[in-house]
matplotlib code that plots the C-alpha trace (Angstrom):
import matplotlib.pyplot as plt

x = [12.7, 11.8, 8.4, 7.3, 4.5, 3.9, 6.4, 8.2, 5.6, 2.6, 1.0, -1.0, 2.1, 3.2, 6.5, 7.8, 7.5, 4.7, 1.2, -1.4, -5.2, -6.5, -9.9, -11.2, -10.7, -11.2, -7.9, -4.8, -1.4, 2.3, 3.5, 6.0, 6.4, 4.9, 5.0, 2.9, 0.5, 0.1, 0.9, 1.8, 0.7, 0.7, -1.2, 0.5, 1.3, 2.3, 0.2, -0.9, 0.0, -2.3, -2.0, -4.0, -4.4, -2.3, -5.4, -7.0, -4.1, -3.7, -1.6, -3.2, -3.9, -2.0, -5.3, -6.0, -2.4, -2.7, -6.0, -4.7, -1.6, -3.6, -6.0, -3.1, -1.5, -4.9, -5.3, -2.4, 0.6, 3.8, 6.2, 9.6, 8.9]
y = [10.0, 12.7, 11.3, 11.5, 13.9, 15.7, 16.9, 15.0, 16.1, 15.0, 12.1, 11.0, 10.2, 6.6, 5.2, 1.9, -0.9, 0.7, -0.7, 1.4, 1.3, 1.8, 3.3, 3.0, -0.8, -1.3, -3.2, -3.0, -3.6, -3.0, 0.0, -1.1, 2.2, 5.7, 8.2, 11.4, 9.3, 6.0, 4.0, 0.3, -2.0, -5.8, -7.8, -8.3, -12.0, -11.6, -12.0, -9.9, -6.3, -3.4, 0.2, 2.9, 6.6, 8.5, 10.3, 6.9, 5.6, 6.6, 5.7, 3.1, 3.9, 1.7, 0.0, -0.8, -2.0, -4.3, -5.6, -6.4, -8.1, -10.1, -11.3, -12.4, -14.4, -15.9, -17.1, -19.4, -17.4, -16.9, -13.9, -14.5, -18.0]
z = [-6.7, -9.2, -9.8, -6.2, -5.2, -2.0, 0.6, 3.4, 5.8, 3.7, 5.6, 2.5, 0.5, 0.8, -0.4, -1.6, 0.9, 2.9, 3.3, 1.7, 1.0, -2.6, -1.7, -5.3, -5.3, -1.5, -1.4, 0.8, -0.6, -0.4, -2.5, -5.2, -7.0, -7.0, -9.8, -10.6, -12.6, -10.8, -7.7, -8.2, -5.4, -4.8, -2.2, 1.2, 0.6, -3.0, -6.1, -9.0, -8.8, -9.8, -10.6, -8.8, -9.2, -6.6, -5.2, -4.5, -2.4, 1.2, 4.2, 6.5, 10.1, 12.6, 13.4, 9.7, 9.2, 12.2, 11.0, 7.5, 8.9, 11.4, 8.7, 6.6, 9.5, 10.4, 6.8, 7.4, 6.4, 8.4, 8.3, 6.9, 5.6]

ax = plt.figure().add_subplot(projection="3d")
ax.plot(x, y, z, "-o")
ax.set_aspect("equal")
plt.show()
């Protein structure tokens, strides 16, 4: 995509479909779209999407991702249903 920033080896760049953390909002979400000026995310289980500055969005560590997914499942949600 022409609007993507960073290089293929840049660990801070997250792409569509990946879980990411918006550190300015303290929220985790799935990346919907990324441009030079914003990253669009939505909550893991769906819901209202939000825009974040690219510098505020970072890749989640495997531990963080597991924690977010586990919290979502524990809240009564099921994958693929």
